[in-house]
DOSEZA-116135 format. One record per atom (N, C-alpha, C): residue number from 0; residue in three letters; x, y, z. Coordinates in pm, 1 decimal, decimal comma. Atoms other than C-alpha are relative to their C-alpha. Example, Ala and Ser with C-alpha at 12.3 -4.5 7.8 and 13.67 -1.06 7.14 Angstrom:
> nr_rest_east_north_up
> 0_ala_89,0_-119,0_0,0 .
> 0_ala_1230,0_-450,0_780,0 .
> 0_ala_90,0_120,0_0,0 .
> 1_ser_-82,0_-119,0_-6,0 .
> 1_ser_1367,0_-106,0_714,0 .
> 1_ser_-77,0_109,0_73,0 .
//
This chain:
> nr_rest_east_north_up
> 0_unk_63,1_-102,7_-74,6 .
> 0_unk_11680,7_7296,3_-302,4 .
> 0_unk_32,3_-25,8_146,4 .
> 1_unk_12,0_13,4_-182,0 .
> 1_unk_11770,9_7338,4_73,1 .
> 1_unk_-92,4_56,5_71,2 .
> 2_unk_112,8_-75,3_-101,4 .
> 2_unk_11532,7_7373,8_331,2 .
> 2_unk_6,9_-74,1_120,0 .
> 3_unk_2,7_39,9_-157,1 .
> 3_unk_11464,2_7262,8_678,1 .
> 3_unk_-100,0_-95,2_73,6 .
> 4_unk_97,3_100,4_-79,5 .
> 4_unk_11277,7_7033,0_906,7 .
> 4_unk_65,6_6,1_146,9 .
> 5_unk_11,2_15,6_-178,2 .
> 5_unk_11216,8_6976,2_1307,4 .
> 5_unk_48,9_-130,5_5,6 .
> 6_unk_-8,0_124,6_-74,1 .
> 6_unk_11368,1_6685,7_1468,8 .
> 6_unk_-1,5_32,2_144,5 .
> 7_unk_17,3_-18,7_-172,5 .
> 7_unk_11310,5_6608,4_1829,5 .
> 7_unk_29,4_-129,6_56,8 .
> 8_unk_0,0_133,4_-57,0 .
> 8_unk_11464,6_6351,3_2011,0 .
> 8_unk_-54,5_21,2_126,5 .
> 9_unk_87,4_-4,5_-126,7 .
> 9_unk_11217,0_6247,8_2264,9 .
> 9_unk_72,9_-46,8_126,1 .
> 10_unk_-7,7_46,8_-113,5 .
> 10_unk_11220,0_6159,3_2628,1 .
> 10_unk_76,7_-148,9_14,0 .
> 11_unk_-93,4_106,4_-4,6 .
> 11_unk_11293,8_5796,0_2559,0 .
> 11_unk_110,4_-1,2_-61,6 .
> 12_unk_-113,8_-9,1_54,5 .
> 12_unk_11600,2_5889,4_2355,0 .
> 12_unk_78,5_42,9_108,9 .
> 13_unk_-87,2_-67,0_-93,5 .
> 13_unk_11733,1_6093,4_2614,3 .
> 13_unk_16,9_-101,7_137,8 .
> 14_unk_15,6_103,8_-121,8 .
> 14_unk_11630,0_5829,7_2903,7 .
> 14_unk_83,9_-122,0_-38,4 .
> 15_unk_-76,5_91,6_71,6 .
> 15_unk_11824,5_5570,6_2686,0 .
> 15_unk_170,1_-5,0_-26,8 .
> 16_unk_-185,3_-71,0_64,8 .
> 16_unk_12178,1_5789,8_2628,4 .
> 16_unk_-13,7_-46,4_-140,3 .
> 17_unk_-3,4_12,0_116,0 .
> 17_unk_12095,9_5763,2_2286,5 .
> 17_unk_4,8_119,9_-80,3 .
> 18_unk_6,2_-114,6_97,4 .
> 18_unk_12110,8_6137,5_2163,8 .
> 18_unk_107,8_26,9_-59,0 .
> 19_unk_-94,4_4,5_92,8 .
> 19_unk_12449,9_6137,2_2080,1 .
> 19_unk_32,6_-73,0_-123,5 .
> 20_unk_-38,1_108,6_133,2 .
> 20_unk_12450,5_5801,8_1868,0 .
> 20_unk_-119,0_48,7_-109,3 .
> 21_unk_116,9_-69,2_37,1 .
> 21_unk_12123,1_5965,4_1736,3 .
> 21_unk_39,6_130,2_-107,3 .
> 22_unk_-49,0_-102,4_17,3 .
> 22_unk_12286,5_6304,5_1676,3 .
> 22_unk_87,1_-27,6_-159,0 .
> 23_unk_-89,8_28,0_123,2 .
> 23_unk_12579,2_6141,8_1465,3 .
> 23_unk_-66,7_-76,6_-125,0 .
> 24_unk_31,1_45,8_120,5 .
> 24_unk_12371,2_5919,5_1240,4 .
> 24_unk_-119,3_138,1_-84,1 .
> 25_unk_60,3_-121,7_71,0 .
> 25_unk_12158,2_6245,9_1162,3 .
> 25_unk_114,5_79,5_-117,9 .
> 26_unk_-115,9_-56,5_44,1 .
> 26_unk_12477,8_6435,3_1084,1 .
> 26_unk_55,0_-93,7_-135,6 .
> 27_unk_-73,5_91,5_100,5 .
> 27_unk_12627,9_6160,3_883,3 .
> 27_unk_-103,7_-40,0_-119,6 .
> 28_unk_93,7_3,5_111,1 .
> 28_unk_12319,5_6155,2_678,1 .
> 28_unk_-45,3_112,6_-95,1 .
> 29_unk_-47,4_-137,7_47,1 .
> 29_unk_12448,6_6480,6_560,6 .
> 29_unk_-103,6_113,4_10,3 .
> 30_unk_56,3_-98,7_-79,1 .
> 30_unk_12213,4_6714,3_788,9 .
> 30_unk_76,9_93,9_66,0 .
> 31_unk_-60,1_-135,2_-91,2 .
> 31_unk_12326,8_7051,1_919,2 .
> 31_unk_-89,3_68,7_120,0 .
> 32_unk_92,0_-58,5_-105,8 .
> 32_unk_12245,6_7143,3_1252,0 .
> 32_unk_7,4_128,6_-2,6 .
> 33_unk_16,7_-137,4_34,7 .
> 33_unk_12136,0_7498,8_1228,2 .
> 33_unk_-19,5_33,7_184,0 .
> 34_unk_38,2_-51,2_-127,5 .
> 34_unk_12010,0_7497,5_1625,3 .
> 34_unk_-47,3_-130,1_74,3 .
> 35_unk_44,6_104,8_-111,4 .
> 35_unk_11972,7_7251,7_1952,8 .
> 35_unk_-10,3_18,8_119,1 .
> 36_unk_-39,8_-42,0_-173,2 .
> 36_unk_11915,5_7265,7_2285,7 .
> 36_unk_-105,9_-108,0_82,9 .
> 37_unk_45,0_107,1_-79,9 .
> 37_unk_11779,6_7020,5_2562,4 .
> 37_unk_-123,4_104,1_80,4 .
> 38_unk_121,8_-96,1_-70,9 .
> 38_unk_11441,1_7118,9_2716,0 .
> 38_unk_-100,9_-74,0_57,7 .
> 39_unk_95,7_69,2_-60,3 .
> 39_unk_11165,0_6988,3_2932,7 .
> 39_unk_-130,9_89,7_-36,0 .
> 40_unk_115,8_-67,3_29,6 .
> 40_unk_10834,3_7052,1_2787,7 .
> 40_unk_-111,1_-1,7_130,2 .
> 41_unk_124,6_-23,7_-85,1 .
> 41_unk_10556,5_7180,0_2992,5 .
> 41_unk_-102,4_-43,0_-47,3 .
> 42_unk_118,4_68,0_68,0 .
> 42_unk_10218,8_7031,7_2944,1 .
> 42_unk_-73,5_89,4_-97,8 .
> 43_unk_62,4_-93,9_93,3 .
> 43_unk_10067,5_7359,5_2778,1 .
> 43_unk_108,7_2,3_-144,9 .
> 44_unk_-94,8_1,9_111,4 .
> 44_unk_10381,7_7361,9_2526,2 .
> 44_unk_-41,4_-133,9_-54,8 .
> 45_unk_30,0_139,3_58,4 .
> 45_unk_10328,1_6988,4_2466,1 .
> 45_unk_-139,2_-2,7_-87,3 .
> 46_unk_127,3_-10,8_95,9 .
> 46_unk_9961,6_7052,8_2385,9 .
> 46_unk_-6,8_73,4_-122,6 .
> 47_unk_-34,3_-98,9_117,4 .
> 47_unk_10063,1_7354,0_2185,1 .
> 47_unk_49,4_-44,8_-120,9 .
> 48_unk_-71,0_67,8_126,7 .
> 48_unk_10291,9_7167,7_1958,8 .
> 48_unk_-85,0_-116,2_-73,4 .
> 49_unk_81,3_89,3_57,1 .
> 49_unk_10057,9_6868,3_1925,8 .
> 49_unk_-109,3_40,8_-25,1 .
> 50_unk_160,3_-34,3_-28,8 .
> 50_unk_9756,8_7041,0_1882,9 .
> 50_unk_-37,3_-42,8_-125,9 .
> 51_unk_29,4_77,0_162,4 .
> 51_unk_9724,2_6881,5_1495,9 .
> 51_unk_-84,3_-100,2_51,0 .
> 52_unk_52,5_89,8_-15,9 .
> 52_unk_9629,6_6586,9_1694,8 .
> 52_unk_-90,7_-3,6_121,3 .
> 53_unk_61,7_-36,2_-89,4 .
> 53_unk_9419,8_6722,6_1984,5 .
> 53_unk_-174,6_-106,4_-1,3 .
> 54_unk_125,8_58,9_-17,0 .
> 54_unk_9081,3_6521,7_1856,7 .
> 54_unk_54,8_-160,1_13,4 .
> 55_unk_-71,8_153,2_22,1 .
> 55_unk_9319,1_6170,1_1844,1 .
> 55_unk_-46,6_-66,4_123,8 .
> 56_unk_18,8_74,5_-99,4 .
> 56_unk_9249,1_5903,4_2091,8 .
> 56_unk_116,4_22,6_86,2 .
> 57_unk_-114,4_7,7_-76,2 .
> 57_unk_9623,5_5911,6_2177,8 .
> 57_unk_54,1_131,0_43,5 .
> 58_unk_-21,2_-124,1_2,7 .
> 58_unk_9650,7_6297,4_2228,4 .
> 58_unk_72,4_-28,0_164,5 .
> 59_unk_-6,3_-36,6_-143,7 .
> 59_unk_9659,9_6270,9_2604,4 .
> 59_unk_113,8_-69,0_51,7 .
> 60_unk_-118,3_80,8_-12,2 .
> 60_unk_9919,7_5971,6_2592,8 .
> 60_unk_135,6_87,0_-28,6 .
> 61_unk_-82,2_-36,2_102,2 .
> 61_unk_10147,4_6159,0_2368,3 .
> 61_unk_32,2_116,1_119,8 .
> 62_unk_-39,5_-108,0_-75,6 .
> 62_unk_10144,8_6465,0_2581,2 .
> 62_unk_91,6_-45,1_156,1 .
> 63_unk_-78,2_80,8_-136,5 .
> 63_unk_10222,1_6286,4_2927,5 .
> 63_unk_151,5_-40,0_-12,5 .
> 64_unk_-108,2_64,6_49,5 .
> 64_unk_10509,3_6095,0_2707,6 .
> 64_unk_104,7_116,1_6,1 .
> 65_unk_-126,8_-100,5_44,1 .
> 65_unk_10672,6_6416,7_2586,5 .
> 65_unk_13,7_100,2_107,7 .
> 66_unk_-27,0_-97,7_-112,6 .
> 66_unk_10649,8_6610,3_2919,3 .
> 66_unk_79,1_-97,1_127,3 .
> 67_unk_-67,8_90,6_-120,1 .
> 67_unk_10808,1_6268,2_3114,4 .
> 67_unk_135,1_27,7_6,0 .
> 68_unk_-154,6_-25,7_-15,5 .
> 68_unk_11142,1_6398,5_3070,6 .
> 68_unk_38,1_87,0_-106,6 .
> 69_unk_-42,4_-101,3_91,6 .
> 69_unk_11386,0_6608,7_2877,7 .
> 69_unk_17,2_-54,6_-130,0 .
> 70_unk_2,4_52,7_133,6 .
> 70_unk_11380,0_6604,7_2489,2 .
> 70_unk_99,5_115,5_-39,8 .
> 71_unk_-109,4_-82,1_54,5 .
> 71_unk_11623,4_6774,2_2245,8 .
> 71_unk_-54,5_54,0_-134,4 .
> 72_unk_41,0_-63,8_127,3 .
> 72_unk_11466,0_6992,6_1952,7 .
> 72_unk_131,1_47,4_-113,5 .
> 73_unk_-110,9_-60,8_83,5 .
> 73_unk_11700,3_7030,5_1645,7 .
> 73_unk_-64,7_39,9_-98,7 .
> 74_unk_10,7_-25,3_116,5 .
> 74_unk_11660,3_7213,8_1362,3 .
> 74_unk_74,8_-32,4_-94,0 .
> 75_unk_-98,9_86,4_153,0 .
> 75_unk_11825,5_7075,4_1024,7 .
> 75_unk_-20,3_49,0_-118,7 .
> 76_unk_-10,5_-61,4_159,3 .
> 76_unk_11900,2_7177,7_702,5 .
> 76_unk_84,0_-95,2_-105,9 .
> 77_unk_-61,3_59,1_123,9 .
> 77_unk_11936,2_6967,8_358,4 .
> 77_unk_-92,9_-16,8_-99,4 .
> 78_unk_64,7_12,2_141,9 .
> 78_unk_11821,0_6936,0_22,7 .
> 78_unk_-86,3_-106,7_17,9 .
> 79_unk_74,6_95,5_-56,6 .
> 79_unk_11489,7_6796,5_71,9 .
> 79_unk_-44,8_-61,5_101,7 .
> 80_unk_-35,1_17,2_-152,2 .
> 80_unk_11497,5_6817,3_445,5 .
> 80_unk_-108,4_-108,4_35,9 .
> 81_unk_112,4_80,0_-57,6 .
> 81_unk_11145,8_6662,4_543,1 .
> 81_unk_8,8_-126,3_-56,1 .
> 82_unk_13,3_119,0_56,8 .
> 82_unk_11141,9_6403,7_302,6 .
> 82_unk_116,9_-102,7_38,2 .
> 83_unk_-139,5_77,9_-39,8 .
> 83_unk_11523,0_6272,2_355,7 .
> 83_unk_-14,9_-17,5_127,6 .
> 84_unk_4,0_-3,1_-166,8 .
> 84_unk_11454,1_6328,6_759,4 .
> 84_unk_-100,6_-149,6_-10,4 .
> 85_unk_119,4_138,9_-22,4 .
> 85_unk_11146,2_6075,2_738,3 .
> 85_unk_13,9_-117,7_-57,1 .
> 86_unk_-53,0_143,2_61,1 .
> 86_unk_11319,2_5829,8_528,0 .
> 86_unk_96,9_-33,8_101,4 .
> 87_unk_-71,7_14,3_-68,7 .
> 87_unk_11591,1_5834,0_772,1 .
> 87_unk_-41,7_-58,5_129,1 .
> 88_unk_63,3_42,1_-126,8 .
> 88_unk_11373,8_5784,0_1107,8 .
> 88_unk_-95,6_-127,6_-34,0 .
> 89_unk_93,9_96,9_16,9 .
> 89_unk_11149,4_5533,1_947,6 .
> 89_unk_-149,8_31,5_33,3 .
> 90_unk_166,0_25,4_-20,6 .
> 90_unk_10778,9_5434,2_998,4 .
> 90_unk_-22,4_30,4_141,4 .
> 91_unk_53,6_-15,8_-168,7 .
> 91_unk_10606,6_5545,9_1332,7 .
> 91_unk_22,6_-129,8_49,6 .
> 92_unk_-9,3_144,3_-72,9 .
> 92_unk_10594,1_5171,1_1420,0 .
> 92_unk_104,7_-34,3_-46,6 .
> 93_unk_-143,8_72,0_-1,9 .
> 93_unk_10946,6_5032,2_1453,7 .
> 93_unk_-7,8_-122,4_-57,0 .
> 94_unk_17,7_116,8_71,0 .
> 94_unk_10825,1_4714,7_1366,6 .
> 94_unk_-7,3_4,9_-140,8 .
> 95_unk_28,5_-42,3_148,9 .
> 95_unk_10721,6_4843,4_1024,7 .
> 95_unk_85,0_97,0_-63,0 .
> 96_unk_-130,0_-103,2_21,0 .
> 96_unk_11024,5_5088,5_995,3 .
> 96_unk_101,6_-106,5_-70,4 .
> 97_unk_-83,6_51,9_89,6 .
> 97_unk_11284,7_4973,8_735,4 .
> 97_unk_133,1_-22,7_64,0 .
> 98_unk_-129,1_63,3_-65,0 .
> 98_unk_11636,2_4792,6_845,8 .
> 98_unk_69,8_121,3_12,9 .
> 99_unk_-53,6_-94,3_6,8 .
> 99_unk_11847,5_5052,7_939,8 .
> 99_unk_-44,4_176,4_43,0 .
> 100_unk_90,2_-122,4_-28,4 .
> 100_unk_11627,4_5355,9_1011,0 .
> 100_unk_6,2_9,5_136,0 .
> 101_unk_-25,9_-34,2_-159,8 .
> 101_unk_11674,1_5538,3_1358,7 .
> 101_unk_-109,4_-80,9_68,4 .
> 102_unk_72,2_44,4_-107,3 .
> 102_unk_11333,6_5392,0_1481,4 .
> 102_unk_-9,7_-147,5_1,9 .
> 103_unk_-30,7_153,8_5,8 .
> 103_unk_11391,3_5045,5_1362,5 .
> 103_unk_102,6_-61,3_101,5 .
> 104_unk_-82,2_7,2_-102,7 .
> 104_unk_11723,0_5064,2_1554,5 .
> 104_unk_-20,2_16,4_152,1 .
> 105_unk_7,5_-42,8_-149,2 .
> 105_unk_11620,9_5211,3_1882,0 .
> 105_unk_-145,9_18,7_64,9 .
> 106_unk_134,0_2,6_-54,5 .
> 106_unk_11247,7_5246,5_1921,7 .
> 106_unk_-49,4_-131,0_59,7 .
> 107_unk_52,5_133,7_-53,7 .
> 107_unk_11054,8_5025,4_2147,3 .
> 107_unk_-133,6_-27,9_-26,0 .
> 108_unk_132,9_-4,2_26,0 .
> 108_unk_10705,5_5131,5_2042,8 .
> 108_unk_-58,6_110,7_-110,1 .
> 109_unk_44,8_-129,1_45,5 .
> 109_unk_10470,2_5337,7_1846,3 .
> 109_unk_36,7_123,7_68,6 .
> 110_unk_24,9_-116,7_-79,5 .
> 110_unk_10417,0_5555,9_2140,4 .
> 110_unk_151,2_46,7_29,4 .
> 111_unk_-154,8_-59,6_-35,3 .
> 111_unk_10796,9_5576,6_2243,0 .
> 111_unk_75,7_-42,4_-151,5 .
> 112_unk_-25,2_17,4_108,4 .
> 112_unk_10934,2_5603,9_1906,7 .
> 112_unk_152,2_70,0_-38,4 .
> 113_unk_-123,3_-78,0_-3,6 .
> 113_unk_11264,8_5794,7_2001,0 .
> 113_unk_26,9_124,9_-70,5 .
> 114_unk_-14,4_-122,9_100,1 .
> 114_unk_11232,4_6098,3_1735,1 .
> 114_unk_-127,3_15,7_-62,7 .
> 115_unk_114,2_-43,1_47,7 .
> 115_unk_10984,8_6314,3_1607,5 .
> 115_unk_61,6_92,7_-125,8 .
> 116_unk_-67,2_-66,2_103,7 .
> 116_unk_11032,1_6451,1_1224,9 .
> 116_unk_-143,4_73,2_-65,9 .
> 117_unk_104,2_-71,4_58,1 .
> 117_unk_10823,8_6738,8_1069,4 .
> 117_unk_-38,9_-90,1_-113,9 .
> 118_unk_67,3_79,8_105,0 .
> 118_unk_10553,2_6580,3_816,6 .
> 118_unk_-6,5_85,1_-137,9 .
> 119_unk_-10,2_-68,7_71,6 .
> 119_unk_10565,9_6888,4_569,0 .
> 119_unk_100,9_116,1_1,2 .
> 120_unk_-44,1_-133,2_-4,7 .
> 120_unk_10758,3_7202,6_479,1 .
> 120_unk_-79,0_119,2_91,4 .
> 121_unk_102,6_-113,3_-64,6 .
> 121_unk_10468,9_7430,9_626,1 .
> 121_unk_16,3_-36,3_169,0 .
> 122_unk_-2,8_11,0_-143,3 .
> 122_unk_10489,2_7258,1_943,8 .
> 122_unk_118,4_-2,9_56,4 .
> 123_unk_-129,9_-1,3_-15,7 .
> 123_unk_10850,5_7237,7_964,7 .
> 123_unk_16,2_131,1_24,8 .
> 124_unk_-24,9_-144,5_-74,3 .
> 124_unk_10853,5_7600,1_989,8 .
> 124_unk_-58,9_31,0_114,3 .
> 125_unk_62,6_-18,1_-126,7 .
> 125_unk_10592,2_7625,9_1243,4 .
> 125_unk_52,6_-83,4_128,3 .
> 126_unk_-67,5_80,5_-65,4 .
> 126_unk_10739,2_7349,1_1428,9 .
> 126_unk_159,1_67,3_51,3 .
> 127_unk_-146,1_-81,3_-21,7 .
> 127_unk_11114,7_7509,4_1430,2 .
> 127_unk_-34,5_127,9_95,5 .
> 128_unk_77,1_-115,6_-101,9 .
> 128_unk_10918,3_7856,4_1562,0 .
> 128_unk_-11,5_-36,0_137,9 .
> 129_unk_49,2_43,8_-143,9 .
> 129_unk_10786,7_7646,1_1859,5 .
> 129_unk_129,0_2,4_81,1 .
> 130_unk_-134,3_-23,7_-118,9 .
> 130_unk_11141,2_7615,5_1982,7 .
> 130_unk_99,9_84,5_2,8 .
> 131_unk_-123,7_-105,6_37,4 .
> 131_unk_11402,8_7847,4_1822,4 .
> 131_unk_-64,0_114,6_-37,0 .
> 132_unk_12,0_-112,7_48,0 .
> 132_unk_11392,8_8198,8_1773,3 .
> 132_unk_61,2_32,0_-139,0 .
> 133_unk_-42,4_-45,8_118,9 .
> 133_unk_11483,3_8334,7_1418,2 .
> 133_unk_156,3_46,6_48,1 .
> 134_unk_-155,4_-44,2_-31,4 .
> 134_unk_11822,4_8470,5_1610,3 .
> 134_unk_45,1_-149,6_44,3 .
> 135_unk_-47,9_129,1_-70,9 .
> 135_unk_11868,3_8130,9_1752,8 .
> 135_unk_83,2_-49,1_-123,3 .
> 136_unk_-54,5_110,0_97,6 .
> 136_unk_11910,4_7950,3_1440,1 .
> 136_unk_110,4_94,9_-83,0 .
> 137_unk_-103,4_-89,7_87,6 .
> 137_unk_12072,1_8271,8_1269,4 .
> 137_unk_167,7_-31,7_39,8 .
> 138_unk_-109,5_-5,1_-63,0 .
> 138_unk_12335,1_8274,7_1544,3 .
> 138_unk_83,4_-158,3_8,6 .
> 139_unk_-42,1_143,1_-2,6 .
> 139_unk_12399,6_7902,6_1534,4 .
> 139_unk_38,6_-70,6_-117,7 .
> 140_unk_-40,3_74,3_110,0 .
> 140_unk_12436,0_7860,1_1180,3 .
> 140_unk_137,5_-53,2_-31,3 .
> 141_unk_-157,7_61,1_50,9 .
> 141_unk_12803,8_7769,9_1202,8 .
> 141_unk_30,1_-108,3_17,3 .
> 142_unk_-36,8_120,8_-26,4 .
> 142_unk_12746,9_7445,0_1365,2 .
> 142_unk_69,4_-91,2_-90,1 .
//
């Protein structure tokens, strides 16, 4: 079964000039890029995107970090995309992430962990639509 997930190369990834490296790893893992753009989140957009975490103690820090610089949302497709992408990126805490995962290789901390990955098919659909219109995904389906 082929499905979709959302990746966001976070501001730390962009600041460290790792975007190309990480995108290459994602593609080499068999993911098809359906849509990709560089953007800078506004506070409202970041709060909306991470609304599920609004009651958590780290929420304001997360919003501040995600608005600190440009990020790169990417709509991806692959069989079992959500689980496969989460396996590729590794645990949120880079010290606990498996060797060879994106976070183990490039992340500095739990808070600055290089990349976001959807945690369910339902959330992937919502998250993709936060950044991309259906038309953008269909028009760019040939990447």
